[in-house]
KEKESE-659860 format. One record per residue (C-alpha): x negated, z, y. Coordinates in steps of 0.001 Angstrom, whole numbers. Layout:
N
X_Z_Y
...
This chain:
394
69_-318_36
-1080_-702_3426
-1387_2275_5740
-2147_1784_9452
-4126_5076_10580
-4084_4465_13976
-348_4819_14217
841_6891_16924
2671_10006_15322
6468_9886_16291
7237_12434_18636
10334_14162_19065
13166_12926_21310
14192_14750_23906
17770_15629_22246
15535_17141_19840
13858_19245_22495
16459_20431_23867
18571_21449_20844
15388_23530_20180
15522_24739_23300
18798_26159_22953
17799_27526_19503
15141_30167_20751
17378_31792_22611
20143_31911_19636
17718_33222_17010
16348_36047_19878
19289_37037_20308
20221_37258_16396
17086_39419_16040
18397_41663_18203
21077_42137_16665
19730_42857_13547
17780_45431_14886
20736_47051_17285
22503_47082_14008
19846_49118_11863
19373_51587_14404
22518_52296_14126
22751_52675_10688
19584_54779_10976
21564_56993_13080
24830_57217_11418
22174_58509_8053
20525_61011_10832
24176_62287_12244
24897_63274_8314
21638_65062_7276
22087_68841_8144
20017_70005_11433
17865_72316_9163
16826_69343_6895
15999_67544_10284
13868_70136_11849
13077_73023_8662
12372_70639_5911
14730_72255_3474
13949_69788_670
10091_70422_724
10658_73504_554
12902_74107_-2353
10402_71796_-3704
7426_74249_-3222
9758_77905_-3765
8188_77911_-7410
4772_78155_-5255
6036_81060_-3314
7524_82938_-5830
4229_83684_-7291
3925_85773_-4876
7378_86999_-3850
7025_90362_-5428
3642_90901_-3068
5474_90047_226
8207_92427_2213
9430_92360_5789
8880_95124_8255
11271_96445_10533
11744_98026_13650
15257_99762_12574
16898_96026_14687
14697_92769_13979
12387_92204_11916
9247_92281_13279
6382_91539_10725
5812_90473_7029
3525_92846_5105
1449_91834_1862
1173_94228_-954
-2830_94496_-1493
-3342_97604_-3779
-1922_100180_-5899
537_103155_-4344
2081_100723_-2234
-966_99777_377
7_96475_2339
-1614_94922_5186
32_93271_7988
-759_92212_11917
-1481_95340_13983
-306_94155_17406
2918_93324_16152
3869_96839_14975
6105_99448_17329
4993_102234_17760
8011_104093_15641
11105_103251_13070
8595_101087_11355
10265_100630_8077
10396_98200_4795
12823_96143_4092
13789_96608_-178
16183_94551_-2526
19805_95794_-2124
19653_96594_1681
17348_99793_909
14804_100372_3317
11472_102810_3012
9683_104434_4959
5981_102727_6008
2536_105024_6762
-109_103788_9112
-3369_104585_7593
-5777_102367_9712
-6642_99718_11799
-8632_97018_11831
-9608_95843_15823
-11579_92997_14503
-9028_91082_12342
-6318_92671_14050
-5158_93786_10628
-3121_97527_9761
-3388_99065_6142
62_100258_5341
1457_102995_2781
4743_101573_1715
6767_105038_60
8627_102745_-2659
7727_102280_-6440
7179_98921_-8494
5507_97073_-5890
3438_94451_-7225
-216_93756_-5501
-1086_90248_-4732
-3610_88736_-7135
-6421_87083_-5749
-8016_84032_-7297
-11136_84160_-9396
-11967_81032_-7296
-11064_79003_-5113
-11816_75647_-2918
-10140_74898_-49
-9921_71374_1509
-8652_70075_5321
-5833_68622_4508
-4666_70545_1477
-943_72093_1394
-457_75355_2230
2523_77647_2210
3444_80836_4005
5474_82969_1610
8646_85328_2296
10046_88241_322
11557_87080_-2914
9865_83599_-3300
11192_82588_218
9459_79386_2030
8611_80689_5456
6832_77460_6439
5169_74741_4517
1533_72991_6402
-1529_71533_5982
-5283_73426_6659
-6631_71993_9683
-10055_73537_9747
-12499_75480_7630
-12757_79179_8445
-14992_79665_11286
-15476_82416_13996
-12693_82698_16718
-14003_83125_20052
-12449_86632_21679
-9351_86509_24496
-9678_88671_27750
-6279_91497_27559
-4372_91588_30910
-2463_94056_32337
201_91556_33873
-16_92451_37783
-697_90442_41077
-3700_92249_42875
-3359_92674_46649
-5869_92890_49111
-8144_95573_48290
-9039_99027_50495
-12230_101184_50740
-9828_103391_47690
-9349_100723_45485
-6706_97595_44775
-2785_97581_45455
-633_96144_43294
1413_93197_44762
3898_92618_41420
4475_93455_38315
5151_90961_35833
8187_91409_33771
6927_92005_30079
3857_93039_30662
2032_96123_29761
1770_97486_33310
5923_97471_33676
5775_99119_30040
3631_101726_31471
5475_102440_34130
3313_100906_36975
4916_99921_40150
4497_97165_43193
2484_99534_45922
429_101645_43438
-3079_101916_44222
-5600_101480_41769
-9082_103492_41971
-10445_103768_38304
-10201_101884_35008
-11659_103783_32114
-13328_105995_34905
-15034_103196_36305
-14424_103202_39691
-13052_99683_41383
-13097_98882_45009
-12620_95038_44220
-10377_92136_42809
-13711_90905_40951
-14446_94732_39484
-10469_95224_38537
-10592_92064_36429
-14238_92370_35134
-13448_95790_33713
-9714_94598_31939
-11740_91125_30522
-14266_93871_28666
-10728_94736_26380
-8317_92347_24481
-4785_92190_23610
-3627_95635_21955
-6600_97608_23368
-5208_100623_25421
-7004_101141_29320
-6939_104223_31113
-5483_103752_34612
-6447_106070_37220
-3641_105356_40246
-2671_106768_43419
1223_106864_44192
2112_107887_47690
-903_109606_48206
-686_111386_44564
-3559_110659_42073
-1490_109792_38541
-3288_108498_35157
-1872_106327_32308
-2642_104096_29187
-1977_100682_29528
-1499_98441_26604
-3544_95079_27003
-956_92077_25897
-2745_88487_25601
50_86450_27390
2346_87252_29638
5312_84993_31474
4827_83983_34832
1463_84444_35380
-892_81104_36278
-1580_79342_32756
-3922_76758_32455
-2887_73326_31352
-3723_73896_27822
-1900_77203_27532
1337_75395_29390
926_72726_26914
877_75142_23701
3375_77252_24782
5840_74757_24608
5969_74811_21091
7037_78266_21124
5803_81883_21515
2653_82206_20525
776_85786_19333
-162_88017_21858
-3778_88925_20474
-5107_85139_18860
-8482_85475_19004
-11537_87673_18213
-11451_86831_14563
-14729_87397_12867
-13547_84724_10332
-10060_82244_10348
-8699_79138_8927
-6444_77071_10695
-3102_75385_9426
-486_73712_11164
2626_75856_9722
5120_76373_12347
5583_79714_12652
6477_82384_15145
4716_85996_15976
6982_87987_14104
6179_85974_10717
2718_87030_10211
1215_89643_8064
2046_87474_5135
601_85749_2048
-820_82272_2491
-901_80290_-1109
-1962_76882_-2143
-234_74302_-4090
-1261_76527_-7461
293_79657_-6012
-3227_81007_-5256
-3222_83569_-2450
-5455_82216_15
-4828_83956_2978
-3148_86424_4892
-1703_85031_8249
-2918_86511_11221
-1465_84647_14370
336_81769_15922
-2720_80338_18108
-1063_76727_19450
1676_74323_19524
251_73151_16201
-1973_75869_14926
-1673_79302_12863
-4595_81311_11946
-5175_83128_8731
-7238_85797_7380
-9252_84111_4262
-8866_85634_1056
-12539_85671_655
-12635_88667_3206
-9235_90637_2478
-11052_92697_-603
-13792_93857_1661
-11949_94557_4789
-9404_97012_2351
-12382_98690_795
-13943_99344_4440
-10678_100609_5510
-10418_102919_2348
-13653_104315_3454
-12770_104977_6770
-9801_107150_5865
-12120_108821_3552
-14470_109386_5763
-12481_110603_9131
-13820_110193_12826
-17158_108282_11251
-16256_104591_12470
-19260_103381_11923
-18213_102304_8423
-15971_99814_10159
-18698_98601_12374
-21665_98219_10624
-20815_97564_6798
-21965_93787_6358
-19218_93332_2919
-16459_92523_4872
-18317_89367_7002
-19933_87976_4055
-19140_84299_4393
-17410_82073_1549
-20068_80572_-397
-20793_77098_1259
-19682_78158_4420
-22258_80574_5674
-24058_77771_7847
-20412_76613_9530
-20138_79103_12108
-17621_77222_14556
-16509_79275_17786
-12991_77947_19459
-12610_77550_23533
-12111_80333_24879
-8511_81005_26039
-8561_80158_29624
-6335_83207_30945
-6043_84265_34440
-6519_88177_33549
-5686_88836_37274
-3873_85705_39794
-4280_86542_42725
-1649_85707_45225
-617_82599_46088
């Protein structure tokens, strides 16, 4: 067959080109209709889901409930008679338990048992480094948590925060290997006025602060912090920053010319005070723990917890006990004391009780500061919490 390779390529007529120009808008309109229809279907499906399925992952929690049940008998809720204040993990015979110290009320502390029963709780001692309190719960048949002989955790591993009776409090993944968490400064919750030769006046008391709870008022003149004279804002702030959330400081002040002295319990965050942009973003995810730093060693995970859900056990998907939740530190960060540290901490606290008044055991014993094997060279400090300890008047 004779073929003319130089024949020009036939081009579509103007009518065909016009038809194509009309087809494109119709094609795009069809895609838009399909997209809107798919979106409507998805919205209808989402609307049919229960609210807790959309936010709390109820079905995922059901899947891992058998894992939480492994430590359910070793977990209790603590209450102040009105509401739950924290979880507690049974760690020894005769009802010995650990919980987060700074969340505990000063009175009316009880443990919730089955059948709406409660039991008396005695605070035996506190390890301020880890913000852990050793308790004795007056109840029988409490089962101590079992330590795994060897547990290796990797970033990305699923972790379950367990509650009593196999309850799944939260579910998340490990985000950072155990490391040292930098200390955060404590705050009184006052706004300072213009200093005088005698001290620093209080210009404002922030609601919910330790200063308010202690009974300080605007107009009081602070003269001493822990017997150290303060005659400037810088000096007052410096003395407060020597201590962390949960610590008590002695405050000497004058009211209408009369000298008085009280104790103020410092907190970590007070609503209404000046915060850094990072603090503001973190607080958007919900309430944070007052004490969320200054731990010798803690691992981080992204489980969504509240400050009142600290003190409970953390387990992996094998049901192995891997730590105790100790702080809600950020919008996507919760902290836990690794299980490798717990036994040493408990022994240290027991020795402190046996040697009443000898706190050197808590300070000098290196056992609870031993890192898990392979972690000794990986101490990483987090960025200090940028809290304005005592903001000046605007």
